Structures are given as structure tokens and as C-alpha cells.
C-alpha positions as CSV (number, residue, x, y, z in Angstrom):
1,X,-60.5,82.6,23.0
2,X,-62.7,85.5,21.9
3,X,-63.3,83.8,18.6
4,X,-64.1,80.5,20.3
5,X,-66.7,82.1,22.5
6,X,-68.2,84.1,19.6
7,X,-68.4,81.1,17.3
8,X,-70.0,78.8,20.0
9,X,-71.6,81.0,22.5
10,X,-75.0,79.4,22.0
11,X,-73.7,75.9,22.8
12,X,-71.7,77.3,25.8
13,X,-74.9,79.0,27.1
14,X,-76.9,75.8,26.6
15,X,-74.3,73.7,28.4
16,X,-74.2,76.2,31.3
17,X,-78.0,76.0,31.5
18,X,-77.9,72.2,31.6
19,X,-75.3,72.2,34.4
20,X,-77.4,74.8,36.4
21,X,-80.5,72.6,36.1
22,X,-78.7,69.2,36.4
23,X,-79.9,68.3,39.9
24,X,-83.4,69.5,39.3
25,X,-86.5,67.6,38.0
26,X,-86.4,69.7,34.8
27,X,-83.5,67.6,33.4
28,X,-84.7,64.2,34.8
29,X,-86.6,63.2,31.6
30,X,-83.4,63.9,29.6
31,X,-81.4,61.7,32.0
32,X,-83.9,58.9,31.7
33,X,-83.8,59.2,27.9
34,X,-80.0,58.8,28.0
35,X,-80.5,55.7,30.1
36,X,-82.9,54.4,27.5
37,X,-80.3,55.0,24.8
38,X,-77.7,53.3,27.1
39,X,-79.9,50.2,27.2
40,X,-80.8,50.4,23.5
41,X,-77.0,50.4,22.8
42,X,-76.7,47.2,24.9
43,X,-79.6,45.7,22.9
44,X,-78.1,46.7,19.5
45,X,-74.7,45.2,20.4
46,X,-76.4,42.0,21.5
47,X,-78.3,41.7,18.2
48,X,-75.4,42.7,16.0
49,X,-73.2,40.0,17.6
50,X,-75.8,37.3,17.0
51,X,-77.8,37.3,20.2
52,X,-81.4,37.8,21.0
53,X,-83.0,40.5,23.2
54,X,-85.8,39.3,25.4
55,X,-86.5,42.4,27.5
56,X,-85.5,46.0,27.9
57,X,-86.4,48.1,30.9
58,X,-85.7,51.4,32.6
59,X,-86.8,52.8,35.9
60,X,-87.4,56.4,37.2
61,X,-84.3,56.2,39.4
62,X,-82.1,56.4,36.2
63,X,-81.4,52.7,36.0
64,X,-82.2,50.0,33.5
65,X,-81.4,46.6,32.1
66,X,-81.4,44.4,29.0
67,X,-82.1,40.7,29.3
68,X,-81.0,38.6,26.4
69,X,-79.2,35.5,25.2
70,X,-76.2,34.7,23.1
71,X,-74.0,37.3,21.4
72,X,-70.7,38.7,22.5
73,X,-70.9,39.3,26.2
74,X,-67.7,41.5,26.1
75,X,-69.1,43.8,23.3
76,X,-72.6,43.9,24.8
77,X,-71.3,45.0,28.2
78,X,-69.0,47.5,26.7
79,X,-71.6,49.1,24.4
80,X,-73.9,50.9,26.9
81,X,-72.0,54.0,27.9
82,X,-70.0,54.5,24.7
83,X,-73.0,53.7,22.5
84,X,-75.3,56.3,24.1
85,X,-72.4,58.8,24.0
86,X,-71.9,58.2,20.3
87,X,-75.6,58.6,19.7
88,X,-75.6,61.9,21.6
89,X,-72.5,63.2,19.8
90,X,-74.0,62.3,16.4
91,X,-77.2,64.1,17.2
92,X,-75.3,67.2,18.2
93,X,-73.2,67.2,15.0
94,X,-76.2,66.5,12.8
95,X,-78.0,69.6,14.4
96,X,-75.0,71.8,14.0
97,X,-73.7,70.7,10.6
98,X,-76.6,69.5,8.5
99,X,-80.2,70.2,7.5
100,X,-81.4,66.8,8.5
101,X,-82.9,67.8,11.9
102,X,-86.4,66.5,11.1
103,X,-85.3,63.3,9.5
104,X,-82.9,62.3,12.3
105,X,-85.3,63.3,15.1
106,X,-88.1,61.3,13.5
107,X,-85.8,58.4,13.0
108,X,-84.7,58.4,16.6
109,X,-88.4,58.5,17.7
110,X,-89.2,55.6,15.4
111,X,-86.3,53.6,16.8
112,X,-87.5,54.2,20.3
113,X,-91.0,53.2,19.4
114,X,-89.8,50.0,17.7
115,X,-87.6,49.0,20.6
116,X,-90.4,49.8,23.0
117,X,-92.9,47.7,21.1
118,X,-90.6,44.8,20.7
119,X,-88.8,44.6,24.0
120,X,-90.4,46.7,26.7
121,X,-93.1,45.1,29.0
122,X,-93.3,47.0,32.3
123,X,-95.4,50.1,32.8
124,X,-93.0,52.9,33.4
125,X,-90.6,52.0,30.6
126,X,-93.5,51.3,28.2
127,X,-95.1,54.6,28.9
128,X,-91.8,56.5,28.6
129,X,-90.9,54.8,25.4
130,X,-94.2,55.3,23.7
131,X,-94.6,58.9,24.8
132,X,-91.1,59.9,24.0
133,X,-90.9,58.1,20.6
134,X,-94.3,59.5,19.5
135,X,-93.4,62.9,20.7
136,X,-90.2,62.9,18.6
137,X,-92.0,61.8,15.5
138,X,-94.8,64.4,16.0
139,X,-92.2,67.1,16.6
140,X,-90.4,66.2,13.4
141,X,-93.6,66.4,11.5
142,X,-95.4,69.4,13.0
143,X,-93.0,71.6,14.8
144,X,-90.6,74.2,13.2
145,X,-87.2,72.9,12.2
146,X,-85.7,75.4,14.6
147,X,-87.2,73.5,17.6
148,X,-86.1,70.1,16.2
149,X,-82.6,71.5,15.9
150,X,-82.7,72.7,19.4
151,X,-84.0,69.3,20.7
152,X,-81.2,67.5,19.0
153,X,-78.6,69.9,20.5
154,X,-80.1,69.5,24.0
155,X,-80.1,65.7,23.8
156,X,-76.6,65.6,22.4
157,X,-75.1,68.0,25.0
158,X,-77.0,66.2,27.8
159,X,-75.5,62.9,26.7
160,X,-72.0,64.4,26.7
161,X,-72.5,65.6,30.2
162,X,-74.3,62.6,31.6
163,X,-72.2,59.7,30.2
164,X,-68.8,60.5,31.6
165,X,-70.3,61.6,34.9
166,X,-72.3,58.3,35.1
167,X,-69.2,56.2,34.3
168,X,-67.3,58.0,37.1
169,X,-70.1,57.7,39.6
170,X,-71.0,54.1,38.8
171,X,-67.6,52.5,38.2
172,X,-65.1,54.6,40.0
173,X,-66.6,56.6,42.9
174,X,-69.0,53.7,43.7
175,X,-67.1,50.7,42.3
176,X,-68.9,48.3,44.6
177,X,-72.1,48.7,42.5
178,X,-73.2,45.9,40.2
179,X,-72.4,48.0,37.1
180,X,-71.4,47.0,33.5
181,X,-67.8,47.5,34.5
182,X,-68.1,45.2,37.5
183,X,-69.8,42.5,35.5
184,X,-67.0,42.8,32.8
185,X,-64.3,42.5,35.5
186,X,-66.0,39.4,37.0
187,X,-66.4,37.7,33.7
188,X,-63.2,38.7,31.8
189,X,-60.7,39.8,34.5
190,X,-59.3,43.1,35.5
191,X,-61.1,45.3,37.9
192,X,-64.1,47.6,38.0
193,X,-61.8,50.6,38.2
194,X,-59.8,49.4,35.2
195,X,-62.8,49.0,32.9
196,X,-64.5,52.1,34.3
197,X,-61.4,54.2,33.9
198,X,-60.9,52.9,30.3
199,X,-64.5,53.8,29.4
200,X,-64.1,57.2,31.0
201,X,-60.9,57.9,29.0
202,X,-62.6,56.8,25.8
203,X,-65.7,58.9,26.5
204,X,-63.5,62.0,27.0
205,X,-61.6,61.3,23.8
206,X,-64.9,60.9,21.9
207,X,-66.2,64.2,23.4
208,X,-63.0,66.0,22.5
209,X,-62.9,64.7,18.9
210,X,-66.6,65.6,18.5
211,X,-66.1,69.1,19.7
212,X,-62.9,69.7,17.8
213,X,-63.8,68.2,14.4
214,X,-67.5,67.9,14.5
215,X,-68.7,71.4,15.3
216,X,-66.5,73.4,12.9
217,X,-65.5,77.0,13.5
218,X,-69.0,78.1,14.2
219,X,-71.9,76.2,15.8
220,X,-74.4,79.0,16.4
221,X,-77.8,78.6,14.9
222,X,-78.7,81.1,12.2
223,X,-82.3,80.7,10.8
224,X,-81.4,82.7,7.7
225,X,-78.8,80.2,6.7
226,X,-81.0,77.1,7.2
227,X,-84.3,77.0,5.3
228,X,-87.2,75.5,7.0
229,X,-87.9,72.6,4.6
230,X,-90.0,69.6,5.6
231,X,-88.2,66.4,4.7
């Protein structure tokens, strides 16, 4: 246990800080970003299964929607929570295990900008997407690698906290909501609790595997071991 704490104390401290601030406005932009990634995952699944995306939107109340046609309805509905979680886990592992902080953060920003330009039409979502995407690209270009590494860790950890909580809150605690799981149950059978519970179990498995095999024995940031190179 002592070795675990010593090797990962920074991530543990960052996780504790996120939990402490979770219900405050400080973390709200992170939550909205994860909602954007959730909707982006729906859109990607729709496109990859042969459909078309007509519109993507998010709202300040941590909600959002994708409107499209065609594609696999089952895959598209299932992609939101797990897709945003996989993005978050990937960002965390990239920050901890590689030197690609700038490249990945700039790529994420460019993806958000592209999705915003192609599919977002309403004011709040448009402003959020443009500001967030441009901010990520600018951060990757102008800010120290240390800060980009930190940003990736924060987004990754926030996703790992937010996604399972949101699945539980939307599909189990308040199963009456018109959630992805409810729509899946209405169109393919089963129940909201069944699909929500399955997604919750899968999300916890993804988180466990990411932490067990993705972080290695030590996840602490050491500037002397990662050279600040612009890529």
C-alpha cells in the first residue's frame, strides 16, 4: 500500500481535489467538456456505421444531443458514455506514459473545432466548442509541456469520475429519464436498468484495466525525466 501511494500520490491528490470541487462551479467546464465528448462519441459512432450527422448540441445544464440519420442505432446509442470514458482513459495514459502531450492535446482541440464547425449551430455549444478547441490548440503550441500534461491528466481523471456517476444517475437512480439507456430499451428490448447497469459495469472494468495496466508502477510527473520538446 505504501508503494502504491508513493508511486501514484500525485494522481491520488488530483483525484481528491476533483472530488472536493465536484459540486462547485470550478469543475463545471470540465463536466460540460465530458458531455461534449459524450455527444462526439455518438456522432463518431453514427458516422462509422454509415450514418450522417446533422447537428450536435450541448447545454449548460450538462446535457446534449446528436441528431442524425442512418447508421446503427444500437451502436450509436451505446457509444456515448463508453466512448467519452475511453477518450478520458486514453488521455490520462498518454499523459502518464508518453511524451506526446502537446500532439494529443492539439489533436483533441482540432477535433473539437472540426466537430463544432461541421455540426454545431446554437450559441452556447458553438461558443464552448470554439473557445475550448482553440484554447487546447493554443495551449499545445505556446504553453509548457508540463501544463499540457497536467491538462490531459485532469480531463482523463474527470472523465473517469463523471462517466460512471452519470450512468448511475441517469439510468439507475433516475431511470424514468429519457436517457440513452431508456431509448435503447424502448427500441431493442430489455430495461433502462439493464442497459444502464451493463454500461456501469463496463465503465468500471475499463477504469480498472486503465489504472492497473495503463499507469505502470509510477505515474508521478518528473520534469527531469521528460524533456520539454515542441512536437
